[in-house]
GUBAKOL-229692 format. One line per 8 residues: number of its first residue (from 1); for each residue x, y, z of C-alpha. Coordinates in steps of 0.05 Angstrom, whole numbers. Layout:
% residues N
NUM> X:Y:Z  ...
% end
This chain:
% residues 308
1> -382:-167:-330  -333:-110:-334  -361:-40:-327  -338:17:-371  -326:63:-312  -309:54:-238  -313:116:-194  -273:110:-129
9> -282:161:-74  -254:157:-2  -306:181:48  -291:215:114  -337:262:154  -384:266:94  -451:241:118  -486:304:95
17> -459:302:23  -457:228:6  -526:229:-26  -509:292:-66  -443:262:-88  -477:199:-113  -534:237:-146  -487:284:-184
25> -441:227:-206  -500:187:-233  -530:247:-268  -466:262:-305  -440:191:-318  -508:166:-342  -504:212:-401  -440:175:-420
33> -458:103:-402  -503:62:-357  -446:12:-346  -412:41:-285  -400:29:-211  -390:78:-155  -345:52:-99  -348:92:-35
41> -295:75:17  -313:96:88  -247:109:123  -265:100:196  -306:164:197  -332:186:267  -398:210:238  -454:170:204
49> -422:168:135  -429:92:132  -504:97:144  -509:146:86  -469:99:42  -512:39:61  -574:79:42  -546:94:-27
57> -526:21:-36  -597:-2:-22  -624:48:-72  -578:28:-129  -537:-36:-137  -485:3:-178  -466:40:-114  -418:-3:-73
65> -393:9:-3  -330:-11:34  -322:3:107  -252:1:136  -241:-23:207  -211:43:228  -183:107:199  -124:87:156
73> -118:151:115  -142:178:49  -91:143:5  -101:76:39  -176:83:27  -162:98:-46  -122:34:-50  -180:-5:-19
81> -226:23:-73  -177:9:-130  -169:-64:-106  -244:-74:-117  -254:-39:-184  -281:-76:-245  -282:-19:-295  -241:-11:-358
89> -230:61:-336  -224:84:-263  -240:153:-237  -210:174:-170  -241:235:-137  -251:265:-68  -319:261:-34  -325:335:-15
97> -349:355:-85  -289:401:-96  -274:352:-152  -333:365:-197  -371:303:-223  -387:339:-289  -313:338:-305  -314:261:-309
105> -342:264:-380  -287:313:-401  -234:268:-371  -262:207:-407  -265:244:-474  -193:264:-466  -172:193:-449  -206:169:-512
113> -153:207:-551  -104:151:-534  -80:167:-463  -75:117:-406  -77:171:-352  -111:239:-353  -97:280:-292  -144:337:-272
121> -107:402:-263  -143:452:-218  -136:516:-258  -163:559:-201  -161:526:-133  -218:541:-84  -177:527:-22  -156:572:35
129> -95:616:25  -56:579:79  -70:511:46  -49:536:-22  15:566:4  33:503:43  16:460:-17  62:500:-63
137> 119:498:-12  109:424:0  110:406:-74  172:448:-87  209:412:-31  182:344:-54  204:358:-125  274:378:-102
145> 283:318:-57  255:267:-105  285:297:-168  217:299:-202  172:354:-228  113:366:-181  50:407:-194  11:433:-135
153> -51:440:-180  -54:364:-191  -79:317:-137  -118:251:-138  -173:270:-187  -164:237:-255  -181:179:-300  -137:117:-304
161> -139:57:-350  -147:-11:-315  -76:-32:-334  -50:29:-296  -93:12:-236  -69:-60:-238  3:-39:-233  -11:11:-177
169> -49:-43:-138  11:-89:-145  53:-38:-106  40:-59:-34  88:-14:4  64:10:72  72:85:59  23:105:5
177> 14:170:-33  -28:161:-95  -2:219:-138  71:197:-132  52:125:-147  17:148:-210  77:188:-230  124:129:-218
185> 87:77:-260  93:118:-324  46:103:-383  20:154:-432  -5:213:-392  -34:282:-402  -67:338:-362  -134:371:-368
193> -154:437:-336  -217:428:-295  -263:469:-251  -249:465:-176  -303:483:-125  -305:502:-53  -325:450:-1  -399:434:2
201> -397:420:77  -349:427:135  -274:440:128  -213:400:109  -194:346:159  -120:354:140  -92:395:198  -22:424:194
209> 3:368:239  -28:315:192  0:349:130  69:352:162  67:278:180  44:261:110  100:303:81  152:265:122
217> 123:198:101  123:216:27  194:243:29  221:182:66  186:133:21  202:167:-45  271:196:-37  340:179:-9
225> 363:251:-21  361:269:53  414:215:65  456:245:8  448:314:38  473:287:104  536:260:70  547:327:34
233> 536:366:99  585:321:136  637:331:81  627:406:82  635:410:158  696:365:156  728:408:101  712:473:137
241> 738:445:203  803:422:169  814:491:138  798:526:204  847:480:239  902:499:190  888:573:202  891:564:277
249> 956:523:271  989:576:229  968:631:278  994:589:336  1063:581:306  1063:654:287  1052:671:361  988:709:348
257> 945:665:393  953:667:468  887:637:493  834:602:450  765:635:451  713:605:497  655:631:455  678:599:390
265> 690:533:426  621:531:457  587:552:392  624:498:353  605:444:403  531:464:402  531:469:326  565:402:314
273> 524:368:368  459:393:336  481:370:267  499:301:293  432:294:328  394:316:266  433:268:222  421:210:270
281> 347:230:272  340:227:196  375:159:193  330:135:250  268:155:211  291:114:151  305:55:197  237:63:229
289> 201:63:162  241:1:141  219:-34:206  147:-15:192  152:-45:122  184:-111:141  127:-126:190  86:-138:127
297> 19:-119:158  -41:-109:113  -46:-40:82  -119:-35:104  -172:-78:138  -243:-84:110  -297:-88:163  -358:-90:118
305> -378:-89:45  -443:-72:8  -464:-95:-62  -401:-135:-77
% end
C-alpha cells in the first residue's frame, strides 16, 4: 500500500539527535496524515547512529532504516533512501534538525496547489559566516560554469512528487548531487521560504577539503564549460603570441633590437608551461571521471535494512 508521505533523511554522526528527529517528524506529520514512512539512511557513521535508528525502528514500524556498508556521501545516501520510498510525495531533509520538521506541512500544502516540486528556501541561514560565504561563492561559480541559475539559499530540503523521484532514481551516474539533479529533470516547481535553525548537536562534517572535492565533482559532472574555457584561453594566448611576434619582427627589421630580453623569455616559458599543465590537468580530471563511470560499480551498497 502506498503511503501519502515518505520522509528521507541521510544520517551521519547523529546518534544523539535521531530520536528527537523522529519524534518531531511524527508529531508534525501525524497532524497531516497517519499514512507516512520515515526512511533513515545511515551513511557509514563512526558513532552509534545505527543503534539509535534500530531503536526507533523497533518502536514504530513506520520508521525504516538502511545501513550503508561504508561512508558513500550525503547525496549517495539520499539516493539509497529515494530508491526505497513508497510515498506519493517524498520529503528530503537533513538529519541535524536545521531543516525544521514543522515546515513539512507547509511544503505539502504548497504542493497541493498543483506543483510537482516545492523547494525550501532558507530565508535566514543559521550557518557560520565562513560556510555562508563559501556557499555563495560556490553557487556563483557553479551557475556560471553550468549556465544555470543557482540559489545558495536552496539545498536538499523540499517535497517531490513520486514521478519526479522516479526520474531522479533512473539517473544512475556515479557523481551525484541532488539539487542539480532536481533542477535538470524539470517539472512544475516553486519555492517556499522556510525557517532554518542552528545545529542541534555537533558541527558540520563538511570540511573545506570535502566541500572543495564536492565542488570539483559537481562541476565536472554538470558542465563542459571548463573545456570550452581551455579552448578560448588557448586561442587568446595564440593570438597574443602572434601579435607579439609581429611586433618583435618589425622591431628587428627596424634595427631597434640588439639582444632579446632574458626576463621576458623566462617569464613566457613559465607562463605557457603553467597554462599547459593546468589544461592537461583539467582534461585529465574529465578522463578520470569518465573512467570512474565506465566501471559501472553500484552507486551505494546496503549492509542492513530494518522494517522493509
